[in-house]
C-alpha positions as CSV (number, residue, x, y, z in Angstrom):
1,M,15.9,4.5,-27.2
2,A,12.2,5.0,-27.6
3,V,10.1,5.9,-24.6
4,F,6.4,5.6,-25.0
5,N,4.5,8.8,-24.4
6,K,1.2,8.6,-22.6
7,K,-0.9,8.3,-25.7
8,D,1.1,5.4,-27.2
9,E,1.4,3.5,-23.7
10,G,-2.4,4.0,-23.3
11,R,-3.1,2.6,-26.8
12,I,-1.0,-0.5,-26.0
13,T,-2.5,-0.9,-22.7
14,D,-6.0,-0.5,-24.1
15,L,-5.4,-3.3,-26.8
16,L,-4.0,-5.7,-24.0
17,N,-7.2,-5.0,-22.0
18,L,-9.3,-5.5,-25.1
19,G,-7.6,-8.9,-25.4
20,V,-9.1,-9.8,-22.0
21,D,-12.6,-8.1,-22.8
22,T,-12.9,-10.1,-26.1
23,N,-11.8,-13.4,-24.7
24,V,-8.6,-13.6,-26.5
25,F,-7.1,-14.6,-23.2
26,P,-8.3,-14.5,-19.5
27,G,-5.2,-12.6,-18.7
28,A,-1.7,-11.6,-20.1
29,V,1.5,-10.0,-19.1
30,L,3.2,-7.8,-21.9
31,L,6.8,-6.7,-21.7
32,I,8.5,-4.5,-24.2
33,A,12.2,-3.7,-24.3
34,Q,14.5,-1.6,-26.5
35,G,18.2,-1.4,-26.3
36,G,18.1,-3.9,-23.6
37,Q,16.0,-1.8,-21.3
38,I,12.4,-2.6,-20.3
39,I,10.2,0.3,-21.6
40,F,6.7,-1.3,-21.0
41,L,5.6,-4.0,-18.4
42,K,1.9,-4.4,-17.6
43,A,-0.5,-7.2,-16.6
44,A,-4.2,-7.5,-17.5
45,G,-7.0,-9.7,-16.6
46,F,-6.9,-13.0,-14.5
47,L,-4.8,-16.0,-14.0
48,S,-8.0,-18.1,-13.5
49,T,-11.6,-17.6,-14.2
50,V,-12.5,-20.1,-11.5
51,S,-14.1,-18.5,-8.4
52,P,-12.5,-16.7,-6.7
53,Q,-10.8,-15.1,-9.8
54,I,-7.1,-14.4,-9.4
55,E,-5.8,-11.1,-10.9
56,T,-2.7,-11.2,-13.1
57,K,0.5,-9.4,-11.9
58,T,3.5,-8.4,-13.7
59,D,5.5,-11.3,-12.1
60,S,2.8,-13.9,-12.6
61,I,4.1,-17.4,-13.6
62,Y,2.9,-19.0,-16.9
63,D,3.3,-22.3,-18.5
64,L,5.8,-21.3,-21.2
65,A,4.9,-24.4,-23.4
66,S,7.2,-24.5,-26.4
67,L,9.2,-21.5,-25.2
68,T,10.9,-24.5,-23.6
69,K,12.6,-25.2,-26.8
70,P,14.6,-22.0,-27.1
71,F,15.0,-21.2,-23.5
72,A,15.8,-24.7,-22.2
73,T,16.7,-27.3,-24.8
74,T,18.3,-25.0,-27.3
75,L,20.1,-23.1,-24.5
76,A,21.7,-26.4,-23.3
77,I,22.6,-27.6,-26.7
78,M,24.2,-24.1,-27.6
79,G,26.4,-24.5,-24.5
80,L,27.6,-28.0,-25.5
81,V,28.3,-26.8,-29.0
82,D,30.2,-23.7,-27.7
83,Q,32.3,-25.9,-25.5
84,G,33.1,-28.2,-28.4
85,I,31.5,-31.2,-26.7
86,I,29.3,-31.8,-29.6
87,R,29.0,-30.3,-33.2
88,L,25.9,-29.1,-35.0
89,D,26.6,-31.6,-37.7
90,T,27.2,-34.5,-35.2
91,R,24.9,-37.4,-36.2
92,L,22.6,-39.0,-33.6
93,G,24.4,-42.3,-34.2
94,E,27.6,-40.8,-32.7
95,I,25.9,-40.3,-29.4
96,I,22.8,-42.6,-29.1
97,P,22.0,-46.0,-30.8
98,V,19.6,-45.3,-33.7
99,P,18.1,-47.4,-36.4
100,D,19.4,-47.1,-39.9
101,D,16.8,-44.6,-41.3
102,K,17.8,-42.1,-38.5
103,Q,21.5,-42.3,-39.2
104,D,21.6,-39.1,-41.3
105,I,19.7,-36.9,-38.7
106,S,22.0,-34.4,-37.2
107,I,21.7,-32.1,-34.3
108,R,21.4,-29.2,-36.6
109,L,18.4,-30.9,-38.5
110,L,16.7,-31.5,-35.1
111,L,17.1,-27.8,-34.1
112,C,15.7,-26.5,-37.4
113,H,12.9,-29.0,-37.7
114,S,14.2,-30.7,-40.8
115,S,14.7,-34.3,-39.4
116,G,11.9,-36.0,-41.0
117,L,10.4,-37.0,-37.8
118,P,6.5,-36.5,-37.2
119,D,5.3,-33.3,-35.5
120,W,3.4,-34.9,-32.5
121,K,2.2,-38.2,-31.2
122,P,-0.3,-38.9,-28.3
123,Y,2.3,-41.1,-26.3
124,Y,0.9,-40.1,-23.0
125,Y,-2.0,-42.7,-23.2
126,E,0.4,-45.7,-23.3
127,L,3.2,-44.0,-21.2
128,L,1.0,-44.0,-18.1
129,K,0.8,-47.7,-18.1
130,H,4.5,-47.8,-17.3
131,A,6.5,-47.0,-14.2
132,P,7.3,-43.3,-14.0
133,D,11.1,-43.9,-13.9
134,D,10.9,-46.0,-17.1
135,R,8.8,-43.6,-19.2
136,K,11.5,-41.4,-20.7
137,N,13.6,-44.4,-21.9
138,I,10.5,-46.0,-23.3
139,L,9.4,-42.9,-25.2
140,R,12.8,-42.4,-26.7
141,Q,12.7,-45.8,-28.1
142,W,9.1,-45.1,-29.5
143,V,10.4,-41.9,-31.1
144,L,13.3,-43.7,-32.7
145,N,10.9,-46.3,-34.1
146,E,8.7,-43.8,-35.7
147,A,8.6,-43.9,-39.5
148,L,10.2,-40.7,-41.1
149,E,7.8,-38.5,-43.0
150,Y,10.5,-37.2,-45.4
151,S,14.2,-37.8,-45.9
152,P,16.2,-35.8,-43.4
153,G,17.1,-32.4,-44.8
154,T,14.7,-32.4,-47.7
155,N,11.7,-30.7,-46.0
156,S,10.7,-28.9,-42.8
157,K,8.0,-29.8,-40.3
158,Y,7.8,-28.5,-36.7
159,S,8.4,-31.4,-34.5
160,D,8.1,-32.0,-30.7
161,L,9.6,-35.5,-31.2
162,G,12.9,-34.0,-32.4
163,F,13.2,-31.9,-29.2
164,M,12.5,-35.0,-27.1
165,L,15.5,-36.5,-28.7
166,L,17.6,-33.4,-28.1
167,E,16.9,-33.8,-24.4
168,W,18.4,-37.2,-24.6
169,I,21.5,-35.8,-26.5
170,I,22.0,-33.3,-23.8
171,E,22.0,-35.9,-21.1
172,E,24.3,-38.2,-22.9
173,S,26.8,-35.5,-23.8
174,S,26.9,-33.6,-20.5
175,G,26.3,-36.5,-18.0
176,M,23.5,-34.3,-16.4
177,K,19.9,-34.2,-16.4
178,M,18.7,-31.3,-18.6
179,H,17.0,-29.5,-15.7
180,E,20.1,-29.8,-13.5
181,L,22.4,-28.4,-16.2
182,L,20.2,-25.5,-16.9
183,S,19.8,-24.6,-13.3
184,E,23.5,-24.8,-12.6
185,Y,25.0,-23.1,-15.7
186,Y,22.2,-20.6,-16.7
187,Y,19.1,-20.0,-14.5
188,S,21.0,-19.8,-11.1
189,P,23.9,-17.6,-12.4
190,L,21.3,-15.3,-14.0
191,S,19.3,-15.2,-10.7
192,L,16.2,-16.4,-12.3
193,K,13.8,-16.7,-9.2
194,R,10.6,-17.8,-11.0
195,T,11.7,-20.1,-13.7
196,F,11.5,-23.8,-13.2
197,F,10.3,-27.2,-14.4
198,T,7.4,-28.7,-12.5
199,N,7.1,-31.9,-10.7
200,K,4.6,-33.1,-8.2
201,K,5.6,-30.3,-5.9
202,V,5.2,-26.8,-7.3
203,P,7.5,-24.3,-5.7
204,F,4.9,-21.5,-5.9
205,S,1.4,-20.8,-4.7
206,L,-1.2,-21.5,-7.3
207,K,-2.3,-17.7,-6.7
208,E,0.9,-16.9,-8.5
209,M,0.4,-19.2,-11.5
210,A,-1.8,-19.0,-14.5
211,A,-4.3,-21.8,-14.9
212,T,-4.6,-23.5,-18.4
213,E,-7.1,-25.9,-20.0
214,D,-10.1,-27.6,-18.5
215,C,-8.5,-30.8,-19.6
216,P,-11.0,-33.5,-20.9
217,W,-8.3,-36.1,-20.5
218,R,-7.3,-35.3,-16.9
219,K,-10.8,-34.1,-16.1
220,R,-9.8,-31.1,-14.2
221,I,-8.6,-27.6,-14.8
222,I,-4.7,-27.6,-15.1
223,H,-3.3,-25.4,-12.6
224,G,0.2,-25.7,-11.2
225,E,1.1,-28.6,-13.5
226,V,2.2,-28.8,-17.2
227,H,-0.4,-28.4,-19.8
228,D,1.3,-30.6,-22.5
229,E,0.1,-34.1,-22.1
230,N,3.3,-35.9,-23.1
231,A,5.3,-33.7,-20.8
232,Y,3.0,-34.4,-18.0
233,A,3.2,-38.2,-18.5
234,L,7.0,-37.9,-18.5
235,G,7.0,-36.4,-15.0
236,G,6.6,-32.7,-15.7
237,Y,8.9,-31.9,-18.7
238,S,10.7,-33.1,-21.8
239,G,12.8,-31.3,-24.4
240,H,9.7,-29.9,-26.0
241,A,7.7,-28.5,-23.1
242,G,7.5,-28.1,-19.3
243,L,9.2,-24.8,-18.5
244,F,7.4,-22.3,-16.3
245,G,8.4,-18.7,-15.9
246,C,7.5,-15.0,-15.6
247,A,7.9,-12.2,-18.2
248,E,11.0,-10.6,-16.5
249,D,12.8,-13.9,-16.2
250,V,12.1,-14.5,-20.1
251,F,13.5,-11.1,-20.8
252,T,16.6,-11.8,-18.7
253,L,17.3,-14.9,-20.7
254,L,16.6,-13.2,-24.0
255,N,18.6,-10.1,-23.2
256,M,21.5,-12.3,-22.1
257,L,21.5,-13.9,-25.6
258,R,21.0,-10.4,-27.2
259,E,24.1,-9.1,-25.3
260,H,26.2,-12.0,-26.6
261,Y,24.8,-11.3,-30.2
262,Y,26.0,-7.7,-30.1
263,F,29.4,-8.8,-28.7
264,K,28.6,-7.0,-25.4
265,R,29.4,-9.9,-23.4
266,S,30.9,-13.5,-23.8
267,D,30.6,-15.1,-20.3
268,F,28.0,-17.7,-21.2
269,F,28.7,-18.2,-24.9
270,K,31.0,-17.0,-27.6
271,P,29.1,-14.3,-29.5
272,E,29.7,-16.2,-32.7
273,T,27.9,-19.2,-31.3
274,V,24.9,-17.2,-30.5
275,R,24.9,-15.5,-33.9
276,Q,25.1,-18.9,-35.6
277,F,22.1,-20.1,-33.6
278,F,20.1,-17.0,-34.5
279,S,20.7,-17.4,-38.3
280,R,18.2,-18.9,-40.6
281,Q,19.6,-22.2,-41.6
282,N,18.0,-22.5,-45.1
283,V,18.4,-26.4,-45.0
284,Y,15.1,-26.5,-46.9
285,R,14.3,-23.5,-49.1
286,D,10.9,-22.7,-47.6
287,S,11.8,-23.1,-44.0
288,T,12.1,-20.0,-41.7
289,W,13.9,-21.9,-39.0
290,A,17.1,-20.9,-37.4
291,L,18.5,-23.2,-34.7
292,G,15.8,-23.7,-32.0
293,W,14.5,-20.4,-33.0
294,D,12.0,-19.1,-35.7
295,T,12.4,-16.1,-38.0
296,P,9.6,-14.0,-39.6
297,S,7.9,-15.6,-42.6
298,S,7.2,-13.3,-45.6
299,E,3.4,-13.4,-45.1
300,G,1.3,-14.1,-42.0
301,S,4.0,-13.9,-39.4
302,S,2.8,-13.9,-35.8
303,S,5.5,-11.0,-35.4
304,G,3.3,-8.7,-37.6
305,E,4.4,-6.4,-40.5
306,Y,7.4,-4.5,-39.0
307,F,9.8,-7.0,-37.6
308,S,12.9,-7.1,-39.9
309,P,14.2,-10.3,-41.4
310,E,16.9,-10.1,-38.8
311,S,14.5,-11.2,-36.1
312,I,14.1,-14.3,-34.0
313,G,11.1,-15.6,-32.1
314,H,9.1,-18.5,-31.0
315,L,5.6,-19.3,-29.8
316,G,4.2,-21.4,-27.0
317,F,0.8,-23.4,-27.4
318,T,-0.5,-22.1,-24.1
319,G,-0.5,-18.5,-25.5
320,T,3.1,-17.3,-25.0
321,S,5.5,-15.7,-27.4
322,V,8.7,-13.9,-27.7
323,W,10.0,-11.9,-30.8
324,A,13.3,-9.9,-30.9
325,D,14.2,-7.7,-33.7
326,L,18.0,-7.8,-33.8
327,E,18.1,-4.9,-36.3
328,K,15.8,-2.5,-34.5
329,D,16.9,-3.9,-31.0
330,V,13.3,-4.5,-29.9
331,M,12.1,-7.3,-27.8
332,V,8.5,-8.3,-27.1
333,V,7.4,-10.9,-24.5
334,L,3.8,-11.8,-24.3
335,L,2.7,-14.3,-21.9
336,S,-0.9,-15.5,-21.7
337,N,-3.2,-18.5,-20.8
338,R,-5.3,-18.4,-23.9
339,V,-6.0,-22.2,-23.5
340,H,-7.9,-21.3,-20.3
341,R,-10.4,-22.9,-20.4
342,S,-10.2,-24.5,-23.8
343,R,-7.5,-24.9,-26.5
344,E,-10.2,-24.3,-29.0
345,N,-9.8,-20.5,-28.4
346,I,-7.5,-19.4,-31.2
347,K,-8.3,-15.7,-31.2
348,I,-4.7,-14.9,-30.3
349,R,-3.7,-15.7,-33.9
350,V,-5.2,-12.5,-35.1
351,F,-4.5,-10.5,-31.9
352,R,-0.7,-11.2,-31.6
353,P,0.4,-9.6,-34.9
354,E,-2.0,-6.7,-34.4
355,L,-0.4,-6.1,-31.0
356,H,3.1,-6.4,-32.5
357,N,2.1,-3.9,-35.3
358,L,0.9,-1.4,-32.7
359,I,4.1,-1.8,-30.7
360,M,6.4,-1.3,-33.6
361,E,4.4,1.6,-35.1
362,S,4.6,3.4,-31.7
363,I,8.5,2.7,-31.5
364,M,9.1,3.8,-35.1
365,S,7.1,6.9,-34.8
366,K,9.5,8.2,-32.1
367,K,12.5,8.1,-34.6
368,N,10.6,10.4,-37.1
């Protein structure tokens, strides 16, 4: 296992601090692990730029945004598949009533973003006109009524809507709300203390949580509530967004999956199930998607230049990301609030692969 020397650790720390100084993000937490062991964990910058500024700590809590997809929705679906309650090729119509044009959509196609559904719709404007308890059922019907943009399985387009339907599949198949299932079977057994879905009562002080956008719609800085507008209108979360957590909790979840992948444990899933979910599906020739996870593209990947094809990862809109190289056995968790105070800040697109390159160059140099 590579352990950074002071020079390499200093270079990585300097780049993280440079991200703050050049306004890539107000603050961030970076965790690097190899061989299942954390070899770097540091915080930089601030959770909020509103006076008084709050310094970031290594256990600070971030809105994980679309990391909800792999670490919540996909995790729950994986368990149901593992137990034989559903199959990857189970069609939606076998579980929920769907219109004719959605009959050929399977759970697999939803997980690898090849269902034909649109990527995103601003449902929140209309949802707020309805009673809170009715909104998820209303939204699900709206999603089912959306026109498909291509025939299922013939293309690939990243879709929040598909993961909204997966939450419904989880509820119908398990008889439990998704957040209850995840807490009972995964988060609590793994002793995750700082991972949760929000509601009107946040279980932590705002001094422990990263602020996100100065939201033009809600007309306030979002702090202690979900950034994603559709998830907010749905009560705090849906299958596509709403999970909050800290870097070490994200590592714990990712490392649990890693240990199953390497056949080191089989208490949560069969190792073969995890390997299947980590495998690129190739449903559509140009798609990089595995099942609920992405894999590196040949050019321009956020993972940089050195993550092997045997890698899985995911990004979150708020400025969060995870990448795990299953060949080199390296994991990188970057949590930031790059959308504070505006989502127009996209400097992280250049910064993230540069950071991954520096990390991997430092690790690989230890082997030479």
